[in-house]
N, C-alpha and C positions, 0 to 999 in steps of 0.2 A: 942645605946639606942633608943628605939622606940619613935617616935614623939608623942606629947601629944595633944589631942583635948581639947580645953577649955571646962570646965563643962557646960557653957551655950549652946554651940553648941552640946555637947554630949547629952544634954537633948532633943534637937530637931532633933537628928540624924535620928531617925526612919522616921520621916515625910520627911526630906530632901532626904533620900535614896529612899523612895517611889515615890517622885516627879521625881527623876532621872530615875527610872525604867519606869515610865509613859512616860517621854520624849523619852526614847529610843524606846518604843513601837510605839509612834507616828511618830518617825523619820525613822522607818525601811525601808519603801518604798523609801523614799528620799535617804537614805544611799545606797540602791541598785542602784537606777536609776540615781541619780545626782552625787553621790560621786563615783559610779562605784566600790563599795565594795561588796564582796560576802560572806566573813566569818563573818556574822553579829553577831553570838553568841560570837565569839572571840572579836569583837569590843565592844559588850556590856560589857564583862568582863574587857576589858582594861579600858573602861570609868569608871566603878565602882571602879576598883583598883586605877585609877587616882583620883577619887573623894575622896577616903580615904586619899590620900596625900593632896588634897585641903583642907579637913577638918582640918588638922593640921596647915595649913598656914593661915586660916581665922583669922584676927585680932579681938580681943575683943574690942569693942568700947562703952561698957556700958550696953549691954544686953537689957532687955525689956525697960529700961529707955531711950534708944536711938533709934530713928526711923531708923537710918542707919543700925542697926543690921538686920532688916528685908530685906534690900536691899542685904546685903551679903548672907543671907540664901536663898533668892529667885534666885539670879543670879550667885553665885559662881560656881554652878554646870556646867554652860555653859563654864567655864574656863576648866574644865575637858574634856568636849566634844571637845572643840577647840584644846586642846593640843593633844588629841589622833588622831583626824582627820588630824591635821597638820603633825603629825608623819607619817601618811599614805599617805602623798602627796596630800591631797585634797586642792584645791585652796582656799585661804582665802575668796574670794567672794562667793564661793559655800558653805563654812562653814557658812557664815553669813546668806545666804538664808535659809539653813536647820534649823538653830537655830531660826530665826525669825518665820518661818512658824510653827515649832514645838511648840514654846512658845505661839503663837497665838491660835493654836488648843487646847493647854492645858488650856489656860485662858478662851476660849469660851465654854469649857465644863462646866463651872460654869454658873448657870442660869443668864439670862440677868438682872432680877430684883435684884439679889444679887450684880452683878457687878456694876450696875448703882447706887445702894445704897452706895456702897463703894466709887464711884466717887463723889457722892454728899457730903459724909462725908469729903473727901479730900478737896473739894472746899469750905467747910463751913467756916463761920466766926470763929467758935471755933477752927477748925484745923489751920486756918491761924494764929490765936493768938499763938497756940502752936509752929508753925513753926517760928514765930518771936522770941519766947523765946529760942528755941533750936538753931536757927541761931546765936543769940547773944552769947549764951553759947559756941558754937563751936569755936568762935574766941578768947576766953579768954586764957590767958597763962596757967592757972591752968588746963583747959580741955585739951589743946594740950599737956601739960606735962604728964597728966594721960593717955591720949589716942592718942599717936602720929600718929597712923595709921588711925585716923578718918577723915571724911570729914570736911572741913571748908567752911562755906557758909554765904551769906547775903540774907535776905528777901528783895524782890524788890516790891515797891508799884508802880502802874501804874501812869503815868503822864496824863494830859489832852490830849485826842486824841488817847491814847494807846488802842488797842483792847483786850489786855489780862487782866485777873482779878487780877493776881499777878504773881510774878516770883521768881526764886531763882538763884543766881549766885554762883556756886560752885567754890571756889578759890583753894581748894585742894581736891583731890579725893582719897578715900581709894582704889579703884580699880587700879588707876594709880600707887599708891605707891606699891601695891602688885605686879603689872605687872613688874614694874621696878626691883623689888627685885628678881623675878623668871623668867625673860626673856620672858615675855608675851606681850611686847608692841605691837607686830604686830597683836595680836588678840583683842586688846582693842576696835577698832572701831566696831567690831561685838557685843561686850558686850554693848557698848553705844547705838547701834541700837535697842536693846531690849526695851529701854525706851519708844519709840514711840508705840510699840505694847502694852506694859503694860498699858499706860495711855488711849489709844484708846479703849481698851477693857472695861474700866470703864466710857466711855462717856466723856473723857477729851481730848481736843486738845493740844498737846505739840508742841510748836515752839521752835526750837533751831538752831542757825546758826553757833555756834562755840563751840569747846570743848577743854579741857585741853589735851586730847589724840591727838587732831589734832594740837597741838602747840599753842593754844590760851592762854590768861592769865586767862580765866575762862570759865566755861560752862554756857551759858545763857538760862536757862529753863524759858519759858513763858507759862502760863496755861490759858485756857479758856474752856468753855463748848461746846461740840459738839451739833449741832442741832439734833433733834430726828431722822430725816431721815439719818443722818450720823451715828448715833448709830446703826441703823438697818444694816448698811453695815460693822460694825466693825468686 
């Protein structure tokens, strides 16, 4: 029996597939030069076929009502890329480099004004209030029962002397759960590395010194705003 894609992801499938095709276009030169792959058309098809599988594996965590749905939709495609390149013997470090540079190029194709506006919204008091609310909900028994594959996290307020504006401690990670189920633990660090690229493109400095994927008890995200000259280099 064919695997089923959740209706929420099916509704966004066209946009996700378009993003994947764009990533493959941006990655083509790196696939030839760094990964030493020559049959790029074949690689493209393999990745898109693998992405069809990934779509059926993406857990539903509440749709538009959950901020984590967007994380899955934006980053799960890199699982497909990682799986295919790994099968072709590309070293994990090279896969990570290709994915980070591809994602950065894709993000920077959006105007700086739009990216920085998104960053200001993320850092805003209104969004911090929403994060507190969703963090509290993520830890409830009812939420974890309804969405067992979701992230579980705490909102972190800075103490006196801290340089960050706020933080999030992820105590359970949807990507880790998915990777454990499908044999993808080795590619997790590459997926984690994309976070730095994503936040920097929006004018946000992410500091993180430990991750669940690396064996820690939680992922310690700490956020602050990049200085204007650092934005220009993003």
